[in-house]
N, C-alpha and C positions, 0 to 999 in steps of 0.2 A: 139913676138906679140901674143895676145890672139885670140882664135877662136870667131866667132860671138855669139855662144851659151854661151860663158863665159862672154861676155860683157852684153848682154840682158838677165837678170835673170828671170823676170816675168812681166806680164802686171799688171797695177794698175787698178782695177775694182771698182771704187767708183762712186757715183752719179755725182760728179763734173767732174771726168775724162770722163765719158760717154757722158756728154753734149758737150765736145770738139770734139767728133768724127764727129759731123755735119759739123765742120769747118776743117776737116781733121787734127785734133790734137790728138795724141795718147800718152798715158803716160805709162812709163815703169820703173821698178826697175832695176837699172844697177849696174855694178861693181863700187866700190868706187874709184878705180884708173883710170877709163875710162875717156877719154877726149871727147869733143864734136865731133871731127873728127872721133874718134873710134866708137862712138855711131852711127853717120851718116852712116858710111861704113857698120856697122853690121846690121842696119835696112834695108838698101838697099839690102844687100846680102840675109838676111833671108826672107824678104817679097816681093822682086822684085818690089820695089816702088822707086820714086824719092823724096828725102828729101830736103825741102827748108831751114829749120833752126832747130836748137836744143837748147832748154833751159834746163839748169840743176840746181839742188838745192840739198844741203845736208840737210837731215831730221834728226833732233836730236832725240835721244831715249827719250821716255816718262817715267816719274816716275810711278811705279806701286807698289802697296802694296799687301801683302798676310799676313793678320793678323798683327803681330808686325814687320814683316820683310818687307823691301822695297828695291827696286833697280830700275835700268833703263833698258828699252828694248834696243835692238841693234839699233844703228844709221845706216842709209842707204842713198843711193843717188838715186834721182828721175830725170828722163829726160822726157821732153815734146817735142815730135817730130812733127813738122809741115810738111806736104807733099805739093808738088807743086800742082797747080791747074789742070794740065793735068795728074797727077799721078792717078793710080787706088787706091781704098781704101784697107785697110787690112781686109781680110775676117773674121779673128778671132774675131774682134770687132763687125762686122756686125751681127753676130749670137747672140750677147749678148743683143741687144736692143729689 
């Protein structure tokens, strides 16, 4: 079993993901082999919150060109974590707004 720090890799800080923080929805970049149950346990352990549900999606790599050379960026997995109504917010995202 992986550690919580190995499952939750980084927060996703985009304009769209920051709009979800008002509804207690937080977006993270997670390990590709992590399941929804693993992600839920990792977020609850790292941030001391209660998770209601987890939505995951695989993000394909984008085509990038550099002169005549082209290739794809790395693919990754994204998780949108929704907290329960009585749960506290994640302070890391509160400072970003």
